[in-house]
SEGU-447350 format. One record per residue: y, x, z of N, C-alpha, C in turn; residue number from 1; residue in one letter. Coordinates in pm, whole numbers, padded with zeros to 5 digits. Layout:
((Y, X, Z), (Y, X, Z), (Y, X, Z), NUM, "A")
...
***
This chain:
((-00117, 00084, 00000), (00000, 00000, 00000), (00123, 00089, 00000), 1, "M")
((00218, 00061, -00086), (00342, 00137, -00091), (00429, 00101, 00029), 2, "A")
((00492, 00201, 00086), (00579, 00178, 00201), (00709, 00117, 00154), 3, "T")
((00750, 00009, 00220), (00875, -00060, 00187), (00975, -00035, 00300), 4, "R")
((01104, -00046, 00270), (01203, -00033, 00378), (01182, -00141, 00483), 5, "P")
((01204, -00105, 00608), (01190, -00198, 00719), (01324, -00260, 00753), 6, "W")
((01320, -00384, 00800), (01439, -00447, 00855), (01412, -00473, 01002), 7, "T")
((01507, -00439, 01084), (01489, -00459, 01228), (01536, -00598, 01267), 8, "V")
((01632, -00650, 01196), (01682, -00784, 01226), (01722, -00854, 01098), 9, "E")
((01710, -00982, 01102), (01760, -01069, 00997), (01807, -01193, 01068), 10, "G")
((01829, -01300, 00995), (01864, -01425, 01063), (01751, -01467, 01157), 11, "P")
((01786, -01530, 01266), (01688, -01576, 01364), (01601, -01685, 01302), 12, "V")
((01470, -01672, 01319), (01374, -01774, 01274), (01355, -01872, 01390), 13, "D")
((01399, -01994, 01373), (01396, -02093, 01482), (01256, -02139, 01519), 14, "L")
((01155, -02095, 01446), (01016, -02124, 01480), (00972, -02043, 01603), 15, "E")
((01050, -01941, 01639), (01016, -01850, 01748), (01127, -01850, 01852), 16, "F")
((01091, -01822, 01978), (01193, -01815, 02083), (01240, -01670, 02101), 17, "D")
((01347, -01654, 02180), (01406, -01522, 02202), (01307, -01424, 02265), 18, "D")
((01224, -01472, 02356), (01127, -01386, 02423), (01028, -01328, 02322), 19, "V")
((00980, -01411, 02232), (00885, -01365, 02130), (00951, -01265, 02036), 20, "T")
((01073, -01293, 01994), (01143, -01200, 01906), (01160, -01063, 01972), 21, "R")
((01204, -01062, 02095), (01226, -00935, 02165), (01095, -00862, 02191), 22, "E")
((00990, -00936, 02226), (00859, -00873, 02248), (00811, -00807, 02119), 23, "R")
((00819, -00878, 02007), (00772, -00820, 01881), (00851, -00697, 01843), 24, "N")
((00981, -00701, 01864), (01065, -00585, 01831), (01029, -00466, 01921), 25, "R")
((01012, -00489, 02049), (00983, -00379, 02141), (00842, -00324, 02121), 26, "S")
((00748, -00407, 02081), (00610, -00360, 02060), (00600, -00260, 01946), 27, "E")
((00696, -00259, 01855), (00693, -00166, 01743), (00702, -00020, 01788), 28, "L")
((00757, 00003, 01906), (00770, 00139, 01958), (00688, 00161, 02085), 29, "T")
((00595, 00072, 02114), (00511, 00085, 02232), (00422, 00208, 02220), 30, "D")
((00426, 00298, 02317), (00341, 00416, 02309), (00192, 00384, 02319), 31, "P")
((00158, 00263, 02360), (00018, 00222, 02372), (-00026, 00130, 02259), 32, "H")
((00048, 00131, 02149), (00019, 00045, 02035), (-00124, 00065, 01983), 33, "L")
((-00164, 00189, 01969), (-00297, 00218, 01916), (-00406, 00163, 02008), 34, "K")
((-00389, 00179, 02136), (-00487, 00127, 02232), (-00496, -00025, 02222), 35, "R")
((-00384, -00092, 02217), (-00381, -00238, 02204), (-00450, -00283, 02075), 36, "R")
((-00420, -00213, 01967), (-00481, -00246, 01838), (-00633, -00231, 01844), 37, "F")
((-00679, -00122, 01902), (-00823, -00097, 01907), (-00897, -00198, 01995), 38, "R")
((-00831, -00248, 02100), (-00893, -00353, 02181), (-00911, -00481, 02099), 39, "R")
((-00814, -00512, 02018), (-00819, -00636, 01940), (-00901, -00621, 01812), 40, "K")
((-00901, -00502, 01755), (-00970, -00476, 01627), (-01057, -00350, 01640), 41, "H")
((-01163, -00355, 01717), (-01241, -00233, 01746), (-01308, -00169, 01625), 42, "P")
((-01330, -00242, 01519), (-01399, -00186, 01403), (-01305, -00124, 01300), 43, "L")
((-01176, -00141, 01318), (-01078, -00088, 01222), (-01022, 00045, 01274), 44, "R")
((-01105, 00146, 01279), (-01070, 00275, 01338), (-00970, 00355, 01256), 45, "R")
((-00970, 00342, 01126), (-00884, 00426, 01042), (-00749, 00366, 01010), 46, "G")
((-00708, 00262, 01079), (-00581, 00195, 01048), (-00462, 00284, 01082), 47, "A")
((-00362, 00281, 00993), (-00239, 00354, 01023), (-00139, 00260, 01090), 48, "D")
((-00023, 00313, 01124), (00078, 00237, 01196), (00114, 00106, 01124), 49, "Y")
((00140, 00114, 00995), (00179, -00006, 00919), (00071, -00113, 00925), 50, "D")
((-00054, -00074, 00913), (-00164, -00170, 00922), (-00174, -00231, 01062), 51, "E")
((-00155, -00147, 01164), (-00166, -00196, 01301), (-00060, -00301, 01334), 52, "M")
((00066, -00274, 01301), (00171, -00369, 01338), (00160, -00500, 01262), 53, "V")
((00103, -00495, 01142), (00079, -00620, 01067), (-00038, -00697, 01127), 54, "R")
((-00145, -00626, 01159), (-00264, -00692, 01216), (-00233, -00753, 01352), 55, "A")
((-00142, -00692, 01427), (-00103, -00745, 01558), (00007, -00850, 01545), 56, "L")
((00051, -00879, 01423), (00149, -00982, 01391), (00288, -00954, 01448), 57, "D")
((00323, -00827, 01457), (00457, -00790, 01502), (00557, -00792, 01387), 58, "F")
((00508, -00778, 01264), (00592, -00783, 01145), (00525, -00868, 01038), 59, "V")
((00603, -00907, 00940), (00550, -00980, 00824), (00620, -00930, 00699), 60, "W")
((00549, -00937, 00588), (00602, -00894, 00459), (00649, -01017, 00382), 61, "D")
((00773, -01014, 00338), (00828, -01126, 00261), (00763, -01127, 00122), 62, "C")
((00697, -01237, 00085), (00636, -01244, -00048), (00738, -01243, -00162), 63, "P")
((00860, -01285, -00135), (00961, -01292, -00241), (01016, -01155, -00280), 64, "A")
((01034, -01067, -00182), (01098, -00939, -00213), (01030, -00817, -00152), 65, "D")
((00924, -00838, -00073), (00849, -00727, -00015), (00911, -00666, 00109), 66, "G")
((01021, -00721, 00158), (01083, -00667, 00280), (00989, -00684, 00398), 67, "S")
((00989, -00585, 00486), (00910, -00591, 00608), (01005, -00636, 00719), 68, "V")
((00970, -00747, 00784), (01057, -00809, 00884), (00984, -00826, 01017), 69, "N")
((01058, -00815, 01125), (01001, -00839, 01258), (00969, -00988, 01268), 70, "V")
((00848, -01020, 01317), (00809, -01159, 01335), (00902, -01224, 01437), 71, "T")
((00961, -01335, 01398), (01060, -01403, 01480), (01196, -01403, 01414), 72, "G")
((01206, -01325, 01307), (01329, -01320, 01229), (01297, -01361, 01086), 73, "F")
((01394, -01423, 01021), (01380, -01453, 00879), (01394, -01323, 00801), 74, "C")
((01362, -01329, 00675), (01375, -01211, 00591), (01520, -01169, 00585), 75, "C")
((01544, -01041, 00610), (01680, -00988, 00609), (01737, -00980, 00468), 76, "A")
((01649, -00984, 00367), (01695, -00975, 00230), (01723, -01112, 00168), 77, "T")
((01623, -01201, 00175), (01641, -01332, 00110), (01680, -01443, 00208), 78, "C")
((01664, -01419, 00339), (01705, -01516, 00440), (01607, -01627, 00469), 79, "G")
((01492, -01628, 00401), (01395, -01734, 00425), (01302, -01699, 00541), 80, "R")
((01249, -01803, 00605), (01158, -01784, 00718), (01017, -01759, 00668), 81, "S")
((00936, -01703, 00754), (00795, -01681, 00719), (00725, -01813, 00689), 82, "R")
((00758, -01916, 00765), (00695, -02046, 00747), (00721, -02104, 00607), 83, "A")
((00832, -02070, 00547), (00862, -02120, 00413), (00762, -02071, 00309), 84, "E")
((00693, -01963, 00339), (00595, -01907, 00245), (00452, -01947, 00276), 85, "F")
((00430, -02011, 00390), (00294, -02048, 00428), (00252, -02179, 00368), 86, "L")
***
């Protein structure tokens, strides 16, 4: 998968509360991210950082433009929510 630019914030996605948004943002730099990922996905040993944060649902990729956005925020590029693509 090609690496895309990350967005740390975009418009607030009203499907999520402030606590969830802040938790997802802070988990991106958690020093125990790998341990948490391995507990939830024990068979995916070779996953890199990008795969881990997606599998743990801390970020989502906008299908319209490929932007990587923190879960709880709308796409910083197109402004649409994740739910609009589901």
